[in-house]
N, C-alpha and C positions, 0 to 999 in steps of 0.2 A: 526516605519517609524512613527510614531502617536507621539511620543516623539520629532520628529525634527520638525513636523510640531506646536507642543504647543508653545503658548506664553510665554515669559521666565515673570516669578513671584516671587515678592519678598514679602518676610514677615519679619514685623517687630512688636515686642510685648514689652509692660507696663506691670506693676504691681502695683496692688492698693492694700492698708492694709486698712482695716475696724476696725473701733476703737468707743468703746462707751466710754465717759467723767464719772467718778465713783468718789464717796468718797475716795479712797484708802482703805477702809474696807475692809477683807479678804472677805465679804458674799457680799457687794457689784461688789468688782471685779472679783467675780464668775462668779454673775447674768450679768454683762454687756460681758464680755467676752463671754457667753453661748448667750445672745442676738446678739451680731457682727456675731458670728458664723451661726445664722438662717437668719440674716438679707442677708448674702453675697449670700446665696443661690439664694433667691429673685434679688439680684441687679444681678445676672449674668443672669435672664431671660431680665431684665432691658434693660441691654447693648445695644442689636439691636433693640429698638424701638426708634420711633419718637421725646419720651421726651429727648433722650441722642442724637439722631443724626441730628433731626431738627438745633439746634443751632450751631454742628457741621461743617452742609451744608451752612448754614447763615455765620460764621464767614469766614470760606475759598472759599466763593463764589462757590459752587461745582454747577456745573449744572447737579444736579442727584435729585433723591427724595430719601426720610429715607428709602424706600424700595430695592431697589438698591444700594446702600451705604451696607445696611444690610447684602446681599450678599456675603461683603467682611469681614466682622467685625465674629468672635467669639470670646466668653469670657468662661472659665471655672476656676473653683475653688477645690481643692483636698478636701475631705473631713473631716470635723473637722479642718478647719483651716480658717483662716480671710483674706486670699491676693487673690484677683481676677486677671488672667491672662487674657489682653484683646488681640488679635492677627489680623493684618491688612495687607490683602494680596492686594496686587497691580503690576501693570506692571512698574511703575517709585520707586524704592528703596525709594526717599526723600519722597514721598509724602506716602509712605506706614509709613515713621516714623511719619511724621508732623499728619498723619489719627490718629496714634495709643496715640500720647499723647496728641489731642485734645479731642478725646472719654473719655482719661483718666479723663480728666479735666471738662467734661461736664457732666460725672459720679458725679463725686464730686460734682460739682454745682446743678444740679440735686436733691439728695441726702438732701444735706445741706438745700434749699428753698423750693423742693416740696415735696419730699417723706418722709422725717423725720422732717420737717420744723414744731416746737412747737404751737399746736393752739391757734388765739387767742392774742399771744403775741411776743413782738418784741425780745424773749430771744434766742439766738443761738440755732442748732439743736444738741442733744447731740451723733449724729454719724457723727463719722468724715472720709472723705474716702481720702486719703493720698496717692501722689506715693512716693513709693517704689524704683523703677527700670522705669529710662524713656527711652523709642522707643528710638532706636538707626538707624541710617541709616546703613542697611545690605549689605554687602560686594559682598555675594554671593546666586544666584537664590532659591528658597526655590522648584522650581519646571521650566522645568522638570530638573529631577534627572535622567543625561542620563548612570552613570556610574550604577547605580541600577536601571533602566530604562532596560538596556543591561542585565545586571546580571539575572534580572527575565524572560528576552526575553528567554535568553539560557538555564535558568530553565526551562521554559512552555515550550519552543520549544523540550529539550532532556525529560521532561514526554509525552509530543504529541507524539513525535518521538518511546518513548517505549509503550505508549498504544496504537498506531495504528498498532506496530508489534505485542505486544498480540494480539490484535482484531485478526490480521490477523490469525495468526495461530491457532485461535481461532474457526473463522469462515470461513475462507480461505480452500477450502477442495484439491484445486487445487496442481498436484503433479507439482513442480517448478525444485526439485533439484535430486540428484542421492539415495542420503539417505532417499527421499520419498519414490522413486520406491521400493529401496531395501527394504522398511518396511512392502511393502505389496508383491511383489513377490520374492518368492525363486527359483529363475534362473539370470543366468549371467546377466549384464548389456555388451549387444555386443558392443556400442557404443555410441557417441553422435553428432546430426548434428547441427549445427548452426542454427540460425534464418534467413532469406531472405524473405523481403518483396516481391523480386520480385520473387517469387521462382514459382509462379502458370505462370507466362511467358515462364520463364524457367525451366520445371521440370526435363530433362535434364542435368543436371547442369556437368556429367561428361562426356558427351559427348560437349556440347557447350562450356564450361569453363574446360579445366581438369586441371588448375592448381589454381582454388579456394578453397578456403579452405572448401565447403563444399563437394566439389570433393572429395578431401582428405579425410574429414570425412567419405566419405561413402566406400574409401579404406581401412579405419581402420576397418571399420563394417566389409565387405568383410574377410581380415585375419581371423579376431576373427571367423566368420562362417566358415573358412576353417577348424575350429578344433572339430566343434560340430559333426561329423560322418564321421571319417579318416576311419573307418572300416567297415563302413554300404553299403558297393557300393555305387550306386549314389541316392546322398541325393535328398527327395522332400520337399522343404521348404513353407510354406503357411505363408505368409507374412498379415498379420489383424492387429487390434485394437480393441478398446472399443467403440469409438463413431467416429461419421465421421469426417471428414477433419484433421485428426491429421498427415497426410502424408503418408500412409500405401501404397498408388498406388506409390508416388514418392519415396519411401523408396524401392521397389521391385523393382522398374525399375531402377533405379541404381547400385541397387546390382548387379541385373544380367548384367549391361554391364561393371563393374568391375569385375567381375568374367570372363566373355567373354574376355577384356584385356590379363588376364594372358593365352589366347588360349584355354582354356577350351570349348569345346559344350553348351552352356546353353540355355536353352529351359524358353520364359517367358511366363505364361499361364495367359488368364481374366478369372480368374473364378467369377468376379465377375459381377453378372446374373441382376443385378436390375440396376446400375450404373456404367457400364463399362468406363475404363480410357487407357487403354494400346495403342487401337488404335489412342484415339484423339494427345494422347502424344508422340508417334512415329510417329503418318501422314502417317498412312497406312489403307488400308480400310478393316472396321470390318465387313464387311455384312454377310461375313460368317466365322463359325471359330466351337468354342468349342462343342456351341449345335447342332449344325450343326453333329458332329464326334459322339458325344453320341446318338445324333438321329438316326446314322447309313445312313444317308444321305449321306456324303464323308468318304473318308478315310484321318486318320490326314496327311499321306504327302501331299497328296493334298492342305492341307490348312494353312501348315506351310508356314512361309516365314521371309525369312534368312534377314537381316537386316545388310546395312551398312559393312566393310571388315573385319568385327570378325567372329566369329561363333556363334553369339547370332541369333536365331530364336524367334519367335514372333508368337503366338497364340491369336486372337484376340476372345473376345467372339461369337459373331456370333449371330444372331436371341435371341433374349430375349423371354424366357419360360414363363409360368402361373406358374410352377411348379421347382423354381431353385433349393429347399432344394434337392426334390428327385432325380433330374440329378446327383447332385453333391456327392452324397451319393448313385448312383446305381452301378452293377457290370459293367456296359457300362466305367464306370468312372475308375473306377479299373483296368479295364483292358486298360483304354488305357496310363494309368501311367504306369502300368508295361512296355509296347512299348516305355514308353518315355524315362526309364531308361535304355533300352537296347540302344538307341540311342545316348543318351546325358549324359554329368558329370554330370550336374546341372541342375534342374529343381526347378524353382523358380515360386509361384502361388499367383496372385492378388486377395485374398479374400476379399466377407465384411466384414464389421463391426461385431463384436461378439454380441455386444449387443441388435442390429439393428435387425438380422435375425439370423437362427439357419446353416444358410450356411457353415459359415469356422470351427464352431465346428464339423457340420458333415465333411466337407472334409478333417481335418487334423487327424481322425483319420486312413485313407487311406495311410497318408504319413507319413516321418522322424519326422516333426512336426511342431509344428509354433513359429513363433516371432514375436513377438509382438511390436506396434508400440505405442509409449505415448508420448504425446506432451506437452513441458512444458510449464504454466501457461494455458493450456487448456482442458487437462485428467484432469478428477475429479478422488480421490483417491478411492469414494465407485465405481467408474464406474471398475476403475481398478482393484480391488478387485474382482467386478462381472464377469467381462471378465476371469479372470485367473481361478473363479471358473466354467466360463462355459467349457473350454477347459478342467478342471481335470473331470467334470461331465461327458464330451464324452468320456473319456476314454481314453484321448490325450496325446502328450507330450507338454509341452512349453519350449523350448528352452533355448529363452534367449527374453531381450526387446532393442529395438531401440530408446532411446529417439531425439525426435526432436525439432525443434525450440527451440531449448536451446537458453536463452542471451546475446551475447558477450557485452552489458554494464548491469550495474545496480547492485544491490545486490544480483541477481540470476547466474550471471553471471560468478561466484567459478565452476559452473554445467559444463557449455562448456571445462573453464579454465584445466579440468581435464583431456580433450582431447587432447588437445592443441599438446603436442611436441609424442603424438603417446602412453601414458599413459591410458590405457585403461584395464577392466575386462574381459579376457579370460573367459572362459566357465573350468571348473574342472572338 
């Protein structure tokens, strides 16, 4: 863009040869040549000065100062030569050539009449400056060089892109791809859920939009989850994450919905006794629930709420207690889960994030195992590793990982593409 906005400039060059008259003798020739080469260095410095440029301004009637004209003029001379190259840059190609030739002539006059004029005599200067290559009107602009600028722009853009990619891989610790998760977690990837900016407004996507790509993605997760414990009776799965806002409550809710679609009796338990979401997501009364059962105030059958036409039953969190971890790890919790195993085909427990509190790790010990949710572009690798260690430290089992918020566009969209047509990593 800068090249396109820059003015078109032309360059024209004149070459001057500096010589010193001599007797022709070998010693005199060598001495004069040496003097001429030394003089060339000084004349290069003189070219952009007033002694050379003022006469040019006057002769051509230019409306500028010698300082302004000097900005358009450059002079150079190769080492150990007698040739001076004067280059003029101007927006007008004809004027560039005219100025170059005029400056060359003005330099020759200045050398002969002022710089090298014999003192106190009318004799001619022994130093002569002659034009050996006159300036010509240029036919091609010197700048902007669109082809060069475009080539440089592409190279710079490529270098910047590579640099940013390397920088991102070094400094950005966020989980973005399936490979990132597989490098940390020694458990199967159960599925990937595409990012939806409206997920907060419609968390129960399986219910409100059964044919939505996110709903289909949850059904693929369901298929893989059904293979996790085919011979262990009623499975009880704890759905958790390493940190908040990674989609564990939405995943638990939609997994329960998809399992109920198959005709199974499914219980969804809200065991997040700090920030419960089940009652809000399903729009049910949550004032009485899990904590009331654990405290012995009400029987389980009195607070399990059937939902919809399927065989899905909901157990909200109930009154928030001051000691969530102790309640969830209690014998009362174990007894309640045993009762639910006898009544349901699947039990899904929405638990708090692992790194925030110990609730999920404690609870996982009483269940079949944990399903860990990791959000693409949000969950950080150290957090994910710490969550895995938290489950292992509790002597519990990590059954698999569900990736959420997978981008469907951009460089990281290939992660979701692996699930587009049902290509998933099933449990081994």
